C-alpha positions as CSV (number, residue, x, y, z in Angstrom):
1,M,-4.1,19.9,-20.5
2,N,-7.2,17.8,-20.4
3,S,-5.9,14.3,-20.2
4,V,-6.2,11.1,-18.1
5,F,-3.1,9.5,-16.9
6,I,-3.2,5.7,-16.4
7,H,0.1,4.0,-15.3
8,E,1.0,1.1,-17.5
9,S,0.6,-1.4,-14.6
10,S,-3.0,-0.3,-13.9
11,D,-6.2,-1.8,-15.3
12,V,-8.7,1.0,-15.8
13,Q,-11.8,-0.4,-17.6
14,S,-14.2,2.5,-17.1
15,K,-14.7,5.1,-19.8
16,K,-16.5,7.4,-17.5
17,I,-13.5,9.4,-16.3
18,G,-13.1,13.2,-16.1
19,A,-10.3,15.3,-17.4
20,N,-7.0,15.6,-15.5
21,T,-7.5,12.4,-13.5
22,S,-4.5,10.2,-12.6
23,F,-4.4,6.4,-11.8
24,W,-1.0,5.4,-10.5
25,Q,0.6,1.9,-10.1
26,F,-1.5,-1.2,-9.7
27,V,-4.9,0.5,-9.7
28,V,-8.0,-1.5,-10.8
29,V,-11.1,0.4,-11.9
30,L,-14.1,-1.7,-13.0
31,K,-16.0,-0.7,-16.2
32,N,-19.2,0.9,-14.6
33,A,-17.4,3.1,-12.1
34,R,-17.7,6.9,-12.6
35,V,-14.7,9.0,-11.7
36,G,-14.8,12.8,-11.9
37,E,-12.3,15.5,-13.0
38,N,-8.9,16.2,-11.3
39,V,-9.0,13.0,-9.2
40,N,-5.8,11.4,-8.0
41,V,-5.9,7.7,-7.3
42,C,-2.6,6.5,-5.8
43,S,-1.1,3.1,-6.1
44,H,-2.7,-0.2,-5.0
45,C,-6.3,0.9,-5.1
46,F,-9.4,-0.9,-6.3
47,I,-12.7,0.8,-7.5
48,E,-15.7,-1.5,-8.0
49,N,-18.6,-1.0,-10.5
50,D,-21.3,0.7,-8.6
51,V,-19.1,3.6,-7.5
52,V,-19.4,7.4,-8.1
53,I,-16.4,9.6,-7.3
54,G,-16.8,13.4,-7.7
55,D,-14.2,16.0,-8.7
56,N,-11.0,17.1,-7.0
57,V,-10.8,13.9,-4.9
58,T,-7.6,12.4,-3.6
59,I,-7.5,8.7,-2.8
60,K,-4.2,7.6,-1.2
61,N,-2.5,4.2,-1.4
62,G,-4.2,1.0,-0.5
63,V,-7.8,2.0,-0.5
64,Y,-10.6,-0.2,-1.9
65,I,-13.9,1.4,-2.8
66,W,-16.8,-1.1,-3.0
67,D,-20.2,-1.2,-4.8
68,G,-22.7,1.2,-3.3
69,M,-20.2,4.0,-2.4
70,T,-20.5,7.7,-3.5
71,I,-17.7,10.1,-2.8
72,E,-18.6,13.7,-3.5
73,D,-16.3,16.6,-4.5
74,D,-13.2,17.8,-2.7
75,V,-12.8,14.7,-0.5
76,F,-9.5,13.4,0.9
77,I,-9.1,9.7,1.7
78,G,-5.9,8.8,3.5
79,P,-3.8,5.7,3.0
80,N,-5.1,2.3,3.9
81,V,-8.6,3.5,4.8
82,T,-11.0,0.5,4.9
83,F,-14.5,0.7,3.6
84,T,-17.0,-2.2,3.7
85,N,-20.4,-2.6,2.1
86,D,-21.9,-5.6,3.8
87,K,-22.8,-5.5,7.5
88,Y,-22.8,-9.3,7.9
89,P,-20.1,-10.7,5.5
90,I,-20.7,-14.4,5.3
91,N,-19.1,-16.6,2.6
92,K,-21.6,-17.4,-0.1
93,N,-24.3,-15.4,1.6
94,I,-27.4,-15.6,-0.6
95,N,-29.1,-12.8,1.4
96,Y,-26.2,-10.4,0.7
97,K,-27.4,-6.8,0.7
98,I,-25.1,-3.9,-0.2
99,L,-25.4,-1.0,2.2
100,K,-24.8,2.4,0.6
101,T,-22.1,4.6,2.0
102,L,-21.9,8.4,1.3
103,I,-18.8,10.6,1.8
104,K,-20.0,14.2,1.4
105,K,-18.2,17.2,-0.1
106,G,-15.0,18.3,1.6
107,A,-14.8,15.4,4.0
108,V,-11.4,14.2,5.2
109,I,-10.8,10.6,6.2
110,G,-7.6,9.9,8.1
111,A,-5.1,7.0,7.5
112,G,-6.0,3.6,8.6
113,S,-9.6,4.4,9.6
114,V,-12.4,1.9,9.1
115,I,-15.8,3.0,7.8
116,L,-18.6,0.5,8.3
117,P,-21.3,0.2,5.7
118,G,-24.4,2.3,5.5
119,V,-23.0,5.4,7.1
120,T,-22.7,9.0,5.8
121,I,-19.6,11.1,6.5
122,G,-21.0,14.6,6.5
123,E,-19.9,17.7,4.5
124,N,-16.6,19.0,5.8
125,A,-16.5,16.3,8.4
126,F,-13.2,14.8,9.6
127,V,-12.5,11.2,10.5
128,A,-9.3,10.9,12.6
129,A,-6.6,8.4,11.7
130,G,-7.4,4.9,13.0
131,A,-11.0,5.7,13.9
132,L,-13.7,3.0,13.7
133,V,-16.8,4.7,12.3
134,T,-19.9,2.7,13.1
135,K,-22.4,5.6,12.8
136,S,-22.9,8.6,10.5
137,V,-20.8,11.6,11.2
138,P,-22.8,14.9,10.9
139,D,-21.7,17.8,8.7
140,G,-18.7,19.7,10.1
141,M,-18.0,17.3,13.0
142,M,-15.1,15.0,13.8
143,A,-15.1,11.2,14.5
144,I,-12.2,10.0,16.7
145,G,-11.4,6.7,18.5
146,V,-12.6,3.1,18.6
147,P,-15.5,3.0,18.3
148,A,-15.5,6.6,17.0
149,K,-17.1,9.3,19.1
150,I,-18.4,12.5,17.5
151,I,-16.8,15.7,18.7
152,K,-16.6,19.3,17.5
153,N,-14.3,19.6,14.5
154,E,-11.4,21.8,15.5
155,Y,-9.6,21.2,12.2
């Protein structure tokens, strides 16, 4: 079956959605977002306009994905992960500049972690639950702690 499931309580404005993708309760997806095939977006998530999400991605409850983010294929994002896209968030900042964040193929981001803007989470990298990621995580490595330290990925 090649269908898209959108729960009746969700507001999915984008038409750029791949087959077999599901949006559960209270999800908002803005009109210019691109979401791939076989994606599962759990309840209480928000996906802004300038966002690209690949295929076979799981986004657990309570995750907001802001402008400037790209999430490649086969990524898992745990519940309540916090992403940001502005390094210096000031109310009514006229010099606001979106910093791009890239989550590469096969990455895993653990529950409650915080990913600061402008970083790359490498291919098959692992961010431990509760980590505060301030710098890019190389391919195949693990980020753990506050602030996150890079160690060998034993996962």
